[in-house]
C-alpha positions as CSV (number, residue, x, y, z in Angstrom):
1,M,0.1,-0.2,0.0
2,E,1.2,3.5,-1.1
3,Y,1.9,6.1,1.5
4,I,3.4,9.6,1.9
5,R,7.0,9.2,3.2
6,N,8.6,11.3,5.5
7,P,11.5,13.6,4.5
8,I,14.0,11.4,5.9
9,E,12.7,8.6,4.0
10,W,12.9,10.6,0.9
11,I,16.3,11.7,1.3
12,G,17.5,8.2,2.1
13,D,16.1,7.0,-1.0
14,Q,17.6,9.6,-3.2
15,L,21.1,8.8,-1.4
16,A,20.7,5.2,-2.1
17,Q,20.0,5.7,-5.7
18,A,22.8,8.1,-5.9
19,G,25.0,5.3,-4.5
20,R,23.8,2.9,-7.1
21,A,24.7,5.2,-9.7
22,V,28.0,5.9,-8.6
23,D,28.6,2.3,-8.5
24,S,28.0,2.1,-12.2
25,T,30.2,5.2,-12.9
26,G,32.5,2.9,-15.1
27,G,29.4,2.0,-17.5
28,A,28.2,5.4,-17.5
29,L,31.5,6.7,-18.7
30,R,31.8,4.4,-21.5
31,G,27.9,4.5,-22.5
32,H,26.4,2.0,-25.0
33,A,28.0,1.5,-28.3
34,E,26.0,3.6,-30.5
35,A,26.5,6.0,-33.3
36,A,27.7,9.5,-32.3
37,P,24.4,11.8,-32.2
38,Q,24.3,14.2,-35.2
39,V,24.5,18.0,-34.8
40,R,22.3,20.5,-36.3
41,R,23.3,23.9,-37.6
42,I,20.9,26.8,-36.0
43,G,20.6,30.5,-36.3
44,T,20.3,33.5,-33.9
45,A,16.2,32.9,-34.1
46,D,16.8,29.7,-32.5
47,L,18.4,31.2,-29.4
48,R,15.3,33.4,-29.0
49,V,13.0,30.3,-29.3
50,A,15.3,28.5,-26.5
51,L,14.7,31.7,-24.2
52,E,11.1,31.9,-24.7
53,R,10.9,28.1,-23.8
54,G,13.2,28.6,-21.1
55,L,11.1,31.2,-19.5
56,A,8.0,29.2,-19.9
57,D,9.4,26.4,-18.2
58,F,10.4,28.8,-15.2
59,A,7.0,30.2,-15.0
60,A,5.5,26.8,-15.3
61,C,7.8,25.2,-12.6
62,R,8.2,28.0,-10.2
63,T,11.9,26.9,-9.8
64,D,12.8,30.4,-8.4
65,V,11.6,28.9,-5.0
66,V,14.8,26.3,-5.1
67,F,17.2,29.0,-6.3
68,L,15.9,31.3,-3.7
69,C,16.9,28.6,-1.0
70,L,20.3,27.6,-2.6
71,V,21.8,30.3,-4.7
72,Y,21.1,33.6,-2.8
73,P,22.3,32.5,0.8
74,L,25.5,31.2,-0.8
75,A,26.0,34.3,-2.7
76,G,25.4,36.1,0.4
77,L,28.0,34.2,2.4
78,I,30.5,34.8,-0.1
79,L,30.0,38.6,0.1
80,A,30.0,38.5,3.9
81,R,33.3,36.9,4.0
82,L,34.6,39.5,1.4
83,V,33.7,42.3,3.2
84,F,35.4,41.2,6.4
85,D,38.4,39.9,4.8
86,H,40.3,42.4,2.6
87,A,42.8,39.8,1.5
88,L,40.0,38.3,-0.5
89,L,38.9,41.4,-2.1
90,P,40.7,40.7,-5.5
91,L,38.7,37.5,-5.8
92,L,35.3,39.3,-5.5
93,F,34.9,39.1,-9.5
94,P,36.8,35.9,-10.3
95,L,34.1,34.5,-7.6
96,A,31.0,36.4,-9.5
97,A,32.3,35.1,-12.8
98,G,32.5,31.6,-11.3
99,F,28.6,31.3,-11.8
100,L,29.5,31.1,-15.6
101,L,31.9,28.4,-15.0
102,L,29.9,26.2,-12.7
103,G,26.4,27.0,-14.1
104,P,26.1,24.3,-16.3
105,A,26.5,21.6,-13.7
106,A,24.5,23.6,-11.2
107,A,21.7,23.8,-13.9
108,I,21.5,19.8,-14.2
109,G,18.3,19.6,-12.2
110,L,16.6,22.2,-14.3
111,Y,17.4,20.2,-17.4
112,E,15.4,17.2,-15.7
113,M,12.7,19.5,-15.0
114,S,12.4,20.7,-18.5
115,R,12.8,17.0,-19.7
116,R,9.7,15.8,-17.5
117,R,7.6,19.0,-18.5
118,E,8.5,18.4,-22.3
119,Q,7.2,14.6,-22.1
120,G,3.9,16.0,-20.5
121,L,4.7,15.0,-17.0
122,T,4.2,16.5,-13.4
123,V,6.9,18.5,-12.5
124,T,7.6,19.7,-8.7
125,W,11.1,21.1,-7.6
126,A,11.7,17.5,-6.2
127,D,12.1,16.2,-9.9
128,A,15.5,18.4,-9.9
129,F,16.8,15.4,-7.9
130,G,15.9,12.8,-10.3
131,T,19.3,13.0,-11.9
132,L,20.4,11.1,-9.0
133,A,18.8,8.1,-10.2
134,S,20.1,8.5,-14.1
135,P,22.3,5.7,-15.5
136,S,24.5,8.5,-16.4
137,F,24.9,9.9,-13.0
138,G,28.3,8.9,-12.6
139,A,29.5,10.5,-16.1
140,I,27.5,13.5,-14.8
141,L,29.3,13.7,-11.6
142,V,32.7,13.4,-13.4
143,L,32.2,16.1,-15.8
144,A,30.8,18.4,-13.1
145,L,34.0,17.7,-11.2
146,L,36.0,18.7,-14.2
147,L,34.1,22.1,-14.1
148,L,35.1,22.6,-10.8
149,A,38.8,22.1,-11.2
150,I,38.4,24.5,-14.2
151,F,36.9,26.8,-11.9
152,F,39.8,26.4,-9.2
153,L,42.4,27.0,-12.0
154,W,40.5,30.4,-12.9
155,L,40.5,31.7,-9.3
156,T,44.2,30.5,-9.3
157,A,44.9,32.5,-12.8
158,A,43.0,35.4,-11.3
159,Q,45.1,35.7,-8.2
160,A,48.2,35.6,-10.3
161,I,46.9,38.1,-12.2
162,F,46.4,40.4,-9.1
163,L,49.9,39.6,-7.9
164,L,51.6,40.7,-11.0
165,T,49.6,43.8,-11.1
166,L,48.1,45.4,-8.2
167,G,50.1,42.9,-5.5
168,P,51.4,41.4,-3.8
169,A,50.1,43.2,-0.6
170,P,46.5,42.7,-0.3
171,P,44.3,45.8,-0.5
172,A,44.0,47.9,2.7
173,S,40.0,48.4,2.2
174,L,37.3,48.2,-0.2
175,S,37.8,51.8,-1.2
176,A,41.3,51.4,-1.7
177,F,41.0,48.4,-3.9
178,L,38.3,50.0,-6.1
179,H,40.5,53.1,-6.6
180,D,43.6,51.2,-7.3
181,T,41.7,49.1,-9.8
182,F,39.7,51.7,-11.8
183,A,42.3,54.8,-11.3
184,T,46.0,53.5,-12.0
185,P,47.3,51.8,-15.0
186,A,48.2,48.7,-13.2
187,G,44.4,48.4,-12.1
188,W,43.3,48.5,-15.9
189,A,46.0,46.3,-16.7
190,M,44.6,43.9,-14.2
191,I,41.2,44.3,-15.6
192,G,42.2,44.0,-19.2
193,A,44.4,40.6,-18.2
194,G,41.5,39.2,-16.3
195,L,38.9,39.7,-19.0
196,G,41.2,38.0,-21.6
197,V,41.9,35.1,-19.7
198,G,38.4,34.8,-18.2
199,L,37.2,34.5,-21.8
200,L,39.4,31.6,-22.5
201,F,38.1,29.8,-19.3
202,A,34.3,30.8,-20.5
203,V,35.0,29.3,-24.2
204,L,36.3,26.3,-23.1
205,V,33.6,25.5,-20.4
206,L,30.9,26.3,-23.0
207,A,32.4,24.1,-25.8
208,V,32.6,21.3,-23.3
209,S,29.5,21.4,-21.5
210,V,26.6,23.5,-23.3
211,V,25.3,20.1,-24.8
212,S,27.4,17.2,-22.8
213,F,25.3,17.6,-19.6
214,P,21.9,17.4,-21.4
215,L,22.9,14.9,-23.7
216,L,24.0,12.6,-20.6
217,L,20.9,13.3,-19.1
218,D,18.9,12.5,-22.2
219,R,20.5,9.5,-23.9
220,D,23.1,6.7,-22.9
221,V,26.1,7.8,-24.7
222,G,28.8,7.9,-22.2
223,L,30.9,10.9,-21.1
224,R,33.5,10.9,-24.2
225,T,30.8,11.0,-26.6
226,A,29.0,13.4,-25.0
227,V,32.0,15.9,-24.7
228,R,32.7,15.4,-28.5
229,T,29.1,16.1,-29.4
230,S,29.2,19.2,-27.4
231,L,32.5,20.5,-29.2
232,R,31.2,19.4,-32.7
233,A,27.9,21.3,-32.0
234,V,30.0,24.4,-30.9
235,A,32.3,24.1,-34.1
236,A,29.2,23.8,-36.4
237,N,27.6,26.8,-34.9
238,P,30.2,29.4,-33.9
239,L,28.4,32.5,-34.5
240,P,24.9,31.4,-32.8
241,M,27.0,29.7,-30.2
242,A,29.3,32.7,-29.3
243,L,26.1,34.8,-29.2
244,W,24.7,32.4,-26.6
245,G,27.9,32.8,-24.5
246,L,27.5,36.6,-24.5
247,I,23.8,36.3,-23.7
248,V,24.6,33.9,-20.6
249,A,27.5,36.3,-19.7
250,G,25.7,39.3,-19.9
251,S,22.6,38.4,-18.2
252,L,24.6,36.8,-15.2
253,A,26.6,40.0,-15.1
254,L,23.4,42.1,-14.8
255,A,22.1,39.9,-12.4
256,S,24.9,40.0,-10.2
257,L,24.7,43.9,-9.8
258,P,22.0,44.0,-7.1
259,L,23.5,41.7,-4.5
260,F,23.0,38.8,-6.7
261,L,19.5,39.1,-6.4
262,G,18.8,38.8,-10.2
263,L,20.3,35.3,-10.1
264,I,17.2,33.8,-8.7
265,V,15.5,34.4,-11.9
266,V,18.2,34.5,-14.5
267,L,19.9,31.1,-13.3
268,P,16.7,29.1,-13.8
269,V,15.8,30.7,-17.1
270,L,19.3,30.0,-18.7
271,G,19.0,26.5,-17.4
272,H,15.9,25.8,-18.7
273,A,16.7,27.5,-21.9
274,T,19.8,25.3,-22.2
275,W,17.9,22.3,-22.2
276,H,15.8,23.6,-25.1
277,L,19.2,24.6,-27.0
278,Y,20.3,21.1,-26.6
279,R,16.9,19.9,-28.5
280,Q,17.7,22.4,-31.5
281,L,21.5,21.5,-31.6
282,V,21.1,17.8,-31.3
283,E,19.1,15.3,-33.6
284,P,17.3,12.8,-31.7
285,P,18.0,9.0,-32.2
286,R,16.1,7.5,-35.1
287,P,13.7,5.0,-34.1
288,V,14.5,1.3,-34.8
289,L,11.9,-1.1,-36.2
290,E,11.8,-3.9,-33.9
291,D,10.8,-6.7,-36.6
292,S,13.1,-6.0,-39.2
293,G,16.1,-4.3,-37.2
294,L,16.1,-1.3,-39.7
295,E,15.9,2.2,-38.8
296,A,12.5,3.8,-39.6
297,G,12.7,5.3,-43.1
298,G,15.1,3.1,-44.2
299,E,14.7,0.8,-47.3
C-alpha cells in the first residue's frame, strides 16, 4: 500500500539511488556502443526560441523557490566573507564570474525538470533530484568535477594576475581596492588581463558542457561521446554559440549587480533554456523497427 513518505525516508531513497549510480560510474563513462549523435546548424532565431521556452518552463515550474533557497544564501555568505577579509577582495569578481563556469553543472536539475515537462509529466521541485537515479549520473558527476577543477584553475589564474599587477600586498580596504583598480594603469592592466583570461576559460566551459550535460541526462552515450558532441555542436555553429555565450555572460553580469538577487530568476531561465537549445542542436535518435531491425525510414 502506498503512503506519503517523510522527508528522512525520501532523502534516504535519493542517497541510495545516488550510491547505485556511482557504483555504475564505469559503465556511465563508456555508455552504450552507438553512433555519435548528429548535430544541427542553427541560427540566432533559435536562440530566441530557446529563451522563450526556458522562460515558459520557469513560469510553469516555479523553480525560483529552489534557487531562492540555494543560490542567494550562498552568494550572501561569499559577499559577507569578502567584506570582512580584505585579502579576498581581489577574488570578488572571479568568484562572481564563477557562476558562468559552474552554471552548467548547477543547472542539471533544471534540465531534468524541462525534460519531464517536455514529456507532459507533472513537475515539482523535487524532480530536480531525479538526476541522482539517472544511469549516466556517474558521468555527470565526473563532468561536474571537471568544471569544478576548471573553476579553481580560474581562481588561481585570477590571483596570479592580481599579484603581477596590483599585488602582492592585499588591499587595505574596499575603497582603496576600487581606487587602485579603476584609477591606476596597473588596475586597468589587471582588468584587461582578467577579462582576456576569463574569456578563454568561459569558451572552454561553453564548448565542453553546453550539450554534454543535457545529452548525458537524455541518452546513454557515455562521457567521451557527450563531450565530443558538445564540441562538434559548437564548431558547427560558431556565431550562434558565441552569441549564446554573450547572452549568458551578460545576463549573469546584470543579475549579479543588485547583490546577486537577479540570479534567482536568471539562473533558472538560462538553465531551462539550455535544455531547449540542446534539443535544437542535437538530432534525436532515429527509431528502430523491432521486427526488421532496420531504422525507421530505411529501405
